[in-house]
C-alpha positions in Angstrom: 70.0 -142.2 0.1 71.8 -145.6 0.0 74.1 -146.8 -2.8 71.5 -149.3 -3.7 68.8 -146.6 -4.1 71.3 -144.6 -6.3 71.9 -147.7 -8.4 68.1 -148.2 -8.8 67.6 -144.6 -9.8 70.5 -144.8 -12.3 69.0 -148.0 -13.8 65.5 -146.4 -14.1 67.0 -143.4 -15.9 68.9 -145.7 -18.2 65.7 -147.6 -19.0 63.8 -144.4 -19.7 66.5 -143.2 -22.0 66.6 -146.6 -23.8 62.8 -146.3 -24.5 63.2 -142.8 -25.8 66.1 -143.7 -28.0 64.4 -146.8 -29.4 61.2 -144.9 -30.2 63.1 -142.0 -31.8 65.4 -144.1 -33.9 65.2 -144.0 -37.6 67.3 -147.1 -38.0 66.0 -150.7 -38.4 64.8 -152.6 -35.3 68.1 -154.4 -34.7 70.2 -151.2 -34.7 67.6 -149.3 -32.7 67.6 -152.1 -30.1 71.4 -152.1 -30.0 71.4 -148.3 -29.5 68.8 -148.6 -26.8 70.6 -151.3 -25.0 73.7 -149.1 -24.9 71.7 -146.5 -23.1 71.0 -148.6 -20.1 74.5 -148.6 -18.7 75.8 -145.6 -20.6 72.8 -143.2 -20.7 74.7 -140.0 -19.6 77.0 -140.3 -22.6 75.1 -142.3 -25.2 71.5 -140.9 -24.9 72.5 -137.3 -25.9 74.6 -138.6 -28.9 71.9 -140.9 -30.1 69.0 -138.5 -29.7 71.0 -135.6 -31.4 71.9 -137.8 -34.3 68.3 -138.9 -34.8 67.1 -135.2 -34.6 69.6 -134.1 -37.2 68.6 -136.9 -39.6 65.0 -136.0 -39.2 65.6 -132.4 -40.0 67.0 -133.0 -43.5 67.6 -135.9 -45.8 71.0 -134.8 -47.4 73.3 -135.9 -44.7 72.1 -139.5 -44.4 71.9 -139.8 -48.2 75.6 -138.9 -48.5 76.7 -141.1 -45.6 74.7 -144.0 -46.9 76.2 -143.5 -50.4 79.7 -143.5 -49.1 79.1 -146.7 -47.1 77.7 -148.3 -50.3 80.8 -147.4 -52.2 83.0 -148.8 -49.5 81.1 -152.1 -49.3 80.9 -152.6 -53.1 84.6 -151.8 -53.5 85.6 -154.5 -51.1 83.4 -157.0 -52.7 84.8 -156.1 -56.1 88.3 -156.4 -54.9 87.5 -159.9 -53.4 86.0 -160.9 -56.7 89.1 -159.9 -58.6 91.6 -161.5 -56.2 93.6 -164.3 -57.8 92.0 -163.8 -61.3 93.4 -162.6 -64.6 91.6 -159.3 -64.1 92.9 -158.5 -60.7 94.7 -155.4 -62.1 91.4 -153.8 -62.9 90.6 -153.2 -59.2 93.5 -153.7 -56.9 93.4 -153.1 -53.2 95.5 -150.1 -53.6 93.2 -148.6 -56.2 90.2 -149.3 -54.0 91.9 -147.6 -51.1 92.5 -144.5 -53.2 88.9 -144.4 -54.2 87.7 -144.9 -50.6 89.9 -142.0 -49.5 88.4 -139.6 -52.0 84.9 -140.8 -51.1 85.7 -140.2 -47.4 86.9 -136.7 -48.2 83.8 -135.9 -50.1 81.5 -137.3 -47.4 83.4 -135.4 -44.7 83.1 -132.2 -46.8 79.4 -132.8 -47.3 78.9 -133.3 -43.6 80.7 -130.1 -42.8 78.6 -128.1 -45.3 75.4 -129.6 -44.0 76.3 -128.8 -40.4 77.2 -125.3 -41.4 73.9 -124.8 -43.3 72.0 -125.8 -40.1 73.5 -123.0 -38.1 71.8 -119.7 -37.3 72.7 -117.1 -40.0 72.7 -119.6 -42.8 69.0 -120.0 -43.3 68.1 -119.4 -46.9 64.4 -118.5 -46.2 65.4 -115.9 -43.6 68.0 -114.4 -45.9 65.5 -114.1 -48.7 63.0 -112.5 -46.4 65.6 -110.0 -45.4 66.3 -109.1 -49.0 62.6 -108.7 -49.6 62.1 -106.5 -46.5 65.0 -104.2 -47.6 63.6 -103.9 -51.1 60.1 -103.0 -49.8 61.6 -100.5 -47.3 63.6 -98.7 -50.0 66.9 -99.5 -48.4 70.1 -98.0 -49.8 72.3 -99.8 -52.4 75.0 -100.9 -50.0 72.6 -102.6 -47.5 70.6 -104.3 -50.3 73.8 -105.4 -52.0 75.1 -106.9 -48.8 71.9 -108.8 -48.3 71.8 -110.1 -51.8 75.5 -111.3 -51.4 74.7 -113.1 -48.2 71.7 -114.8 -49.8 73.7 -115.8 -52.9 76.5 -117.2 -50.8 74.0 -119.4 -48.8 72.5 -120.6 -52.2 76.0 -121.5 -53.4 76.8 -123.4 -50.3 73.5 -125.3 -50.5 74.3 -126.1 -54.2 77.7 -127.5 -53.2 76.2 -129.6 -50.6 73.5 -131.0 -52.8 76.0 -131.6 -55.7 78.3 -133.6 -53.4 75.3 -135.7 -52.3 74.3 -136.4 -55.9 77.8 -137.2 -56.9 78.3 -139.6 -54.1 75.0 -141.4 -54.9 75.9 -141.6 -58.6 79.3 -143.0 -57.8 77.8 -145.6 -55.4 75.5 -146.9 -58.2 78.4 -147.0 -60.6 80.6 -149.0 -58.1 77.8 -151.4 -57.5 77.4 -152.0 -61.2 81.2 -152.6 -61.4 81.0 -155.0 -58.5 78.3 -157.1 -60.2 80.2 -157.1 -63.5 83.3 -158.3 -61.8 81.5 -161.0 -59.9 79.8 -162.1 -63.2 83.1 -162.2 -65.0 84.7 -164.4 -62.3 82.0 -167.0 -62.1 80.9 -167.0 -65.7 84.4 -166.9 -67.1 83.4 -164.0 -69.4 85.6 -161.2 -70.7 86.2 -158.0 -68.7 85.6 -155.6 -71.5 82.4 -154.3 -69.9 84.2 -154.0 -66.6 87.0 -152.1 -68.1 84.6 -149.4 -69.3 83.0 -149.1 -65.9 86.4 -148.9 -64.2 87.3 -146.0 -66.4 84.0 -144.2 -65.6 84.5 -144.8 -61.9 88.0 -143.1 -62.0 86.6 -140.2 -64.0 83.9 -139.7 -61.4 86.4 -140.0 -58.5 88.7 -137.5 -60.2 85.8 -135.1 -60.7 84.9 -135.6 -57.0 88.5 -134.5 -56.1 88.4 -131.5 -58.4 85.1 -130.4 -56.8 86.5 -130.7 -53.4 89.6 -128.9 -54.3 87.6 -126.0 -55.7 85.5 -125.8 -52.6 88.6 -125.8 -50.4 89.9 -122.9 -52.3 87.1 -120.7 -51.0 84.6 -118.5 -52.7 85.9 -115.8 -55.0 86.0 -112.2 -53.6 83.0 -110.1 -54.3 82.8 -106.3 -54.3 79.8 -104.4 -52.9 79.1 -101.4 -55.0 77.5 -98.4 -53.4 
């Protein structure tokens, strides 16, 4: 087989992958087209990444929700900083403060992604764990085996609750930061006071601190539990 034939086969494979990626994409047409275009020359590398990402998003909504919320926070913060720049209320939302908020949000989003990936692994399925508990109860299993199964199920539920809480916290923070952004833009162009913005800034910081505390608590690990016989 000549080099020309190999090139033609490579191109055909790239085009096939591009079609598959475009059809499977959950993004808008423009992003889907860009991802598909990358597949033509880079299909051995890009196609598995794009298709795996799409599959993961289709299996559950929590990860894209959290990632989208983190991106919304980042975009709104930057617009808010730009609105404050060179005005009397620049101290309300400085670039340094926005960077600190972005760092906490990034940590929360990374933690959420880690939890989400963990809960997709074999052995972390809540339904399977619940079925195991039910089977042991029906079979009259001993106290130790049943206690172990209950502990496993409870741990999975706690992990799921952490993941869901982080997603909600990020979404609520994103909404709040968007409100702050619009308040700052209004104050800049309307020449109004920043009293309302000050209250929102305080609430943003409270939410960010709460996010950091939640992450710190998660990093500390789950408390030890004993299994009684």
